[in-house]
N, C-alpha and C positions, 0 to 999 in steps of 0.2 A: 504494500500500500504506500502511496506517495505522501508528500507533506501537504495535502490539500487543506487540512484543518489544523495543522500543527502550530501555526503562527498567526492567530487571529488579529493581534494588535498590528502586526505588519500589514495584514490585508486591509484593515480599516484605514491605516495611515496612507497606504497606496491609493485606496479609493478616494480619500479626501484630496490627495495630491492630483489624481487624475481629473477631478472636478475643477481644481484651480487651473490646471494646464489647458483643459478644454475651454474654460472661460477666457484664458489668455489668448487662445487661438481665435475665438470669436471676436474678441476685441481688436485683434490685428486685422481680421477680415473686415469688420465694420469701419475701422479707421481708414482703410484704403479703398472702401467701396465707391467713393466719389471719383477716384482717379484710375482705378484698375478695372478693366472690363471683367465680367463674370468668369469667362473662360480662362483668362490670364490668372485670376485669383485661384481657381480650381487647380490649374497646373502647378503653380508654386506651392500651394498647400499640399498637394499630393507628391510632387517630385521630391521635395525636401523632407517629407514624412518617410520616404523610403530609406533615408540614411539611418535614422535611429532604429527602424524596424529591421533592416539588414544586419546592423551591428548586434541587435538583440538576438536575432535568429542564429547568427554565427556564434554568439556566446552560448546559446542553447545547443549548439552543434546540430542545427537543423537547416543550415544553409551551405550548399544548395540542395542537399539530398532531400530535405523536408519539403521541397517545392514540387516533388513528383506528384502527379495527380492521375486518378482514374476517372475523374468527373469533369473534363474540360467544359462541357456544355453547362454544367451546374455552376462552375466558377464564372462563366461568362454571364449567365443570368443574374447571379448574385452581384457581380461586379457592376453590371449595367444598371441594375436597380439602385445600387449604392451610389454610383456616380451621379445618376439623375437626382437622387436625394440630396447629394452634396450641392449640386447646382441650385436646387430649390431652396435649400437651407441658407445658402449664402445670399441668395436673392432676397430671402425674407429678412435676414439680419441687416441687410442694407436699408430696409424700409422701417424696421421696428427696433425698439430697445432690445438690447441683448437678453434681458430677463424675459421679455415676452416671447422672443424667438425660442429661448431655451425651454420655457414652459410648454410651448406647443410641441416641442420634441418629446415631452412626457406622454403624449398621446400614442407614441409608438407601441408600448406593450399592450395597450388597450386594443389598438387596431390589429396587433398580432393575434390576440385572443379571438377577435372576431374573424380574422382571416383563417384561423385554424378551423372554425366552424364551416366557413364557406368553401375553402380549398382542400382541407384535409379531412373533412367529415367528422370533426370532433363535436362533442355535445355542447349545446347552448345552455350552459348552466346558470343558476342564479348569480354566481360570482360574475360571470361575463355580462349578464344583463345589467347588473348593478354598475359594473365598471363603465359600460357603454352609456348608461343614463347619466352618470356623474360627469363623464367626459363631455357629453353633449351639453349638459347644463353649464359646465365650466367654459366651454368655447362660446356659448351664447352670451354668458355674462361678460366675457372679454370683448366680443366682437360687436354685439348689438348697440352699445353706446356710440360706436364709431360709424355705424352704417349710414347715418344721416349725413355725416361729413364726407363719406366716400374717399376717393383718392388713394394715396400711397398706403396708409395703414390697412385698409381693407384688402388691398392686393397683397400686402405683407402677410396678413393672417391666412389668406388663401394659399399662399406659397408655403407658409409654415405647416399647414395641415397637409398639403401635398407632400412635403418633405417627410412628415411622419408616416404617411401612407406608403410612400416608396421605401422608407426604412423598414417598415413592418414587412413588406414583401421581401426585401433583401434578407431580413433575419429569419423569415419562414423558410427561405431557400437554404440559409445556413443550417437550420435544423435538419434539413434533408441530407445535405452533403457532408455534414460533420461526422457521419457514421464511418466514412472512409477517408476524409480529408483532415489534415492537421489545421489547428488554429493559425499557425504561422503561414501556411499556404493560402488559407482563405483571406487573411489580412493582406498578404503581399500582392496577390492578384487583384484584389479590390483597389488597392492604392495605385498599382500599375495601370489598370484600365482607366481609373479616374484621371491620372496624369496624361494619358494618351487622349482622353476625351477633351481635357482642357487644351492640350496642344493642338487639337484639330481645329480650334477656333482661331488660331493664329492668322489665317488668311482674312478673317473678318476685321482684323486690326487690333493690335495691342498698343497699350500706352507706353510712351517713353517715361520711365519713372525716375524720380530723384533717388539719391542714396538712401535716405530714411524710409521712403516708401518701399523700395526694394527690400530693405532690411526687415520691414514689418511683414512682407509677404514670405520671406525666407523663415522668419520666426513662426509664422502661422503653420508652416509645414513641420518645423522641428517640435513645436508645442503639440501639434496634433499627433505626430508619431509617438512622442513621449507619453501623451495621455493614453493612447492605445496600449502601450507597453505596461504602464502602471495599472490599468484596468485588468489586463491579462494576468499580471502577477497577483493582484488583489484577489482575483477569483481562484488563483492557485493556492493562496495561503489561508483563505477564509471562505466559508460557505456563502452562497448567494443570499440565503435568508438572513445571515448575520450582517451582511453589507447593505441590505435593503433600506434601513433607515437613513443611511448616509448617502443613498441615491438622491433623496429629497433635500438633505442638508446642502447638497451641491448647488441648489438654486440660490443660496445666499450670495455666492461669488458673483453671478451676473448682476444681481441687484446692487451690490457694492460697486461693481465696475461701472454700471450706468451712472450711479451717483458721483463717483470720484472722477471718472474720465470724461463722460459725455454730459454730465450735469442733468441727468434725466431721473427724477424721482419716480418710484413705482406708481402707476395710475390706480385709481379706485377700481377699475375693471380688473386689473391684474390681481389686486389684493383679494377681491371677491372670488376670482376664478381659481386662484392658487389652491385653496383647500379642496375644492371640488375635483380638479384635475388630479391632484396628488392622491386623493381618496380613491378615485377610479383606477389610477396606476397601482395603488396598493392592493385593491381587489384583484386586479389582473395578475399581480405578482403572487398572491395567495393561490389563485387558480393554477398558475404555472407550477408552484410547489406541489400541488395536488396531482398534477399530470405527471411530474417527474418521479414522484415517490415510488410507484410500482416498478419502474425501470431499474431501481436500485436493489430490489429484492431478488 
């Protein structure tokens, strides 16, 4: 048996660090959103995320041997959905406060639970029904006050929900291919495809960036890659159920970043939507624990 649950404090610390790094990545993306085209941002975030991920895989002695795959089509589907989710997420954070874009990302486990019913034939349980209702209420509370104003915020909300939907599809694909594929291979091919998708937008025109702007884009990739590594190690050292409360604590960092860097206090809609969306995500997490338990017996 490996050290999956031998170091819970290390797992919790790494989960908290991953939340800080993810927020730092989103801050870099938002700070450059007015000067860097979306595809250019996706390219830099993905290309420079490869560096820490390759170093991590080499440290684990999984590079390059661990990249061998028996499911190339599965990787392509997962990576394509993940890359599309990255485009939508970055477009959303350009239009919304970082905290609101991050809150909408919490819809992913709820949409995964619903996708399991529609795509995988799983049961529509009371947990899933409750999670869906709470999520819908949370999104309504967040979005409805802004509908009259229209414009960028409403488009940002639509893109944030789309990103969560695409992420849910990507993670449902991960559930299917992870029976034969390593976590390192899944992460590597996703980042590689995302970098190529961003690079494909070069003919559409990229911006000539200043040194600080270029530095922020490079940092977005390094922060993103490091956040993924910290999350991977956190799940290695502590059970997902033990880390669950710290998933929601991670929303503190985007709120602080909005206040300190962008001068954006949390809106009343965000404060009202926060407990609803997090309660829905919590129900979806409980459902996930119930689904995984028989597989361990």
